[in-house]
Legacy VTK file of the C-alpha trace (Angstrom):
# vtk DataFile Version 3.0
C-alpha trace
ASCII
DATASET POLYDATA
POINTS 178 float
7.774 5.220 2.419
6.960 4.347 -1.191
6.240 0.713 -1.863
4.587 0.144 1.493
1.119 1.409 0.579
-1.818 -0.852 1.308
-3.442 -2.605 -1.654
-6.737 -1.334 -2.978
-9.689 -2.429 -0.834
-11.483 -3.447 -4.052
-8.592 -5.703 -5.033
-8.433 -7.240 -1.566
-12.205 -7.750 -1.514
-12.229 -9.788 -4.740
-8.753 -11.376 -4.640
-10.179 -14.616 -3.248
-11.577 -15.293 -6.733
-8.087 -15.750 -8.187
-7.134 -19.437 -8.118
-4.284 -20.419 -5.810
-0.962 -19.930 -7.579
-2.709 -18.257 -10.525
-1.079 -15.719 -12.792
-1.799 -12.045 -12.145
-1.105 -9.010 -14.320
-0.899 -5.681 -12.482
-1.070 -3.096 -15.266
0.317 0.420 -14.740
1.330 -0.874 -11.339
3.677 1.892 -10.232
5.484 0.679 -7.116
3.281 -2.396 -7.037
1.072 -2.224 -3.961
-1.383 -4.676 -5.562
1.358 -6.787 -7.162
2.881 -7.280 -3.714
-0.500 -8.317 -2.305
-0.768 -11.161 -4.821
2.922 -12.168 -4.738
2.870 -12.605 -0.954
-0.096 -14.946 -1.427
1.807 -17.194 -3.826
0.582 -15.901 -7.178
2.807 -15.536 -10.228
2.702 -11.768 -10.760
3.696 -9.615 -13.716
3.884 -5.876 -13.089
3.902 -3.463 -16.020
4.722 0.232 -15.809
6.683 2.822 -17.779
8.580 3.928 -14.656
11.617 1.669 -14.322
12.543 3.227 -10.987
9.126 2.417 -9.524
9.324 -1.142 -10.828
12.779 -1.558 -9.293
11.138 -1.568 -5.851
9.364 -4.825 -6.708
11.244 -7.926 -5.692
10.424 -11.408 -4.593
8.823 -13.242 -7.444
7.341 -10.373 -9.430
8.209 -10.279 -13.122
8.554 -6.637 -14.145
8.045 -5.214 -17.623
9.060 -1.641 -18.375
6.797 -0.417 -21.177
5.047 2.738 -22.295
1.650 1.149 -22.913
0.145 4.403 -24.181
2.711 5.147 -26.889
4.336 1.809 -27.626
3.221 -1.649 -28.635
1.285 -3.846 -26.225
4.107 -5.632 -24.367
2.143 -8.772 -23.518
0.928 -9.903 -26.931
-0.495 -13.403 -26.743
-0.264 -13.653 -22.951
-3.316 -14.309 -20.798
-3.653 -14.175 -17.042
-5.910 -15.668 -14.378
-6.400 -12.109 -13.108
-5.826 -8.697 -14.632
-5.666 -5.805 -12.166
-5.875 -2.114 -13.081
-6.165 0.598 -10.420
-6.088 4.387 -10.692
-5.291 4.191 -14.398
-7.333 4.985 -17.488
-6.266 4.828 -21.113
-9.379 4.015 -23.126
-7.563 2.679 -26.218
-6.324 -0.217 -24.036
-9.751 -1.528 -22.986
-9.622 -4.213 -25.725
-6.081 -5.338 -24.885
-6.909 -5.435 -21.177
-9.974 -7.614 -21.779
-8.020 -9.871 -24.157
-5.410 -10.473 -21.438
-8.033 -12.138 -19.204
-7.787 -15.908 -19.661
-10.909 -18.063 -20.027
-12.221 -18.442 -16.495
-10.087 -15.458 -15.445
-10.942 -12.337 -13.477
-10.692 -8.636 -14.320
-10.475 -6.092 -11.503
-10.498 -2.515 -12.797
-10.883 0.506 -10.529
-10.272 4.131 -11.425
-11.581 7.656 -11.103
-15.010 8.703 -12.353
-16.826 11.873 -13.275
-17.414 13.955 -10.182
-13.812 13.586 -9.027
-13.060 17.027 -10.431
-15.097 18.436 -7.519
-12.856 16.870 -4.871
-9.378 16.700 -6.368
-7.196 15.203 -9.064
-7.447 13.826 -11.591
-9.885 16.426 -12.798
-9.561 16.273 -16.615
-12.339 14.400 -18.364
-9.714 12.349 -20.248
-8.964 10.629 -16.953
-12.487 10.277 -15.569
-14.907 7.505 -16.467
-18.420 8.372 -17.552
-21.458 6.670 -15.964
-21.352 2.919 -16.613
-18.282 3.215 -18.844
-16.525 0.143 -17.432
-19.684 -1.906 -17.978
-19.668 -0.950 -21.654
-15.904 -1.358 -22.061
-15.982 -4.915 -20.742
-19.390 -5.955 -22.080
-17.999 -9.330 -23.233
-17.161 -10.295 -19.657
-19.581 -11.475 -16.972
-19.951 -8.869 -14.230
-19.557 -10.193 -10.698
-19.643 -6.759 -9.013
-19.801 -3.107 -10.048
-19.709 0.153 -8.125
-19.888 3.747 -9.319
-19.895 6.530 -6.768
-18.231 8.479 -4.004
-15.695 7.071 -1.545
-14.738 9.189 1.437
-11.344 7.905 2.580
-9.719 9.609 0.755
-12.477 11.646 -0.923
-12.840 10.518 -4.534
-15.333 9.401 -7.155
-14.552 5.953 -8.495
-15.918 3.324 -10.754
-14.887 -0.273 -10.289
-15.707 -3.622 -11.751
-15.022 -7.268 -11.012
-15.789 -9.376 -14.074
-14.903 -12.814 -15.406
-14.318 -14.259 -18.845
-16.704 -17.206 -19.009
-15.252 -20.622 -19.637
-17.021 -22.235 -22.610
-19.949 -19.862 -22.221
-20.440 -20.655 -18.526
-19.325 -18.729 -15.478
-17.051 -20.921 -13.315
-18.698 -21.890 -10.041
-15.968 -20.217 -7.974
-17.362 -16.852 -9.135
-20.944 -17.463 -8.141
-21.950 -15.409 -5.141
LINES 1 179
178 0 1 2 3 4 5 6 7 8 9 10 11 12 13 14 15 16 17 18 19 20 21 22 23 24 25 26 27 28 29 30 31 32 33 34 35 36 37 38 39 40 41 42 43 44 45 46 47 48 49 50 51 52 53 54 55 56 57 58 59 60 61 62 63 64 65 66 67 68 69 70 71 72 73 74 75 76 77 78 79 80 81 82 83 84 85 86 87 88 89 90 91 92 93 94 95 96 97 98 99 100 101 102 103 104 105 106 107 108 109 110 111 112 113 114 115 116 117 118 119 120 121 122 123 124 125 126 127 128 129 130 131 132 133 134 135 136 137 138 139 140 141 142 143 144 145 146 147 148 149 150 151 152 153 154 155 156 157 158 159 160 161 162 163 164 165 166 167 168 169 170 171 172 173 174 175 176 177
């Protein structure tokens, strides 16, 4: 049943870095598997997607925003979040807006498909596959906490994923130190 999928293991792994009750943006969230994860844990969640029907499955404290973020204006101008979450989505022109949405001291969790995925399934077009180290370059102004780029076997896919923070006054908050 749609809407009951488990959250991304990457999101779960790093979700402890989001402050209790913090604001979370789940961008291109679809039916909101990651949005639900944070909402159940008491975070103030905003889910953005162009599919109003998918967003309609989100209830219980999740603000939903229907927006075509590829062809329309950025719907969250001026808003910043304690965490910005992006999974299985890539639209390179938004890298700057995504980074700008991370509040000082906030966390970015971005995970999507990488080159090599065309050998195991979809997506297979290069437009939707990250090149080596691309997330590191895209978010160079943020402090990297963790980065992975490689093959995952359940289900088979090539992914690249990053956990990064926007330093607070030039210093990484202590809650992010490993």
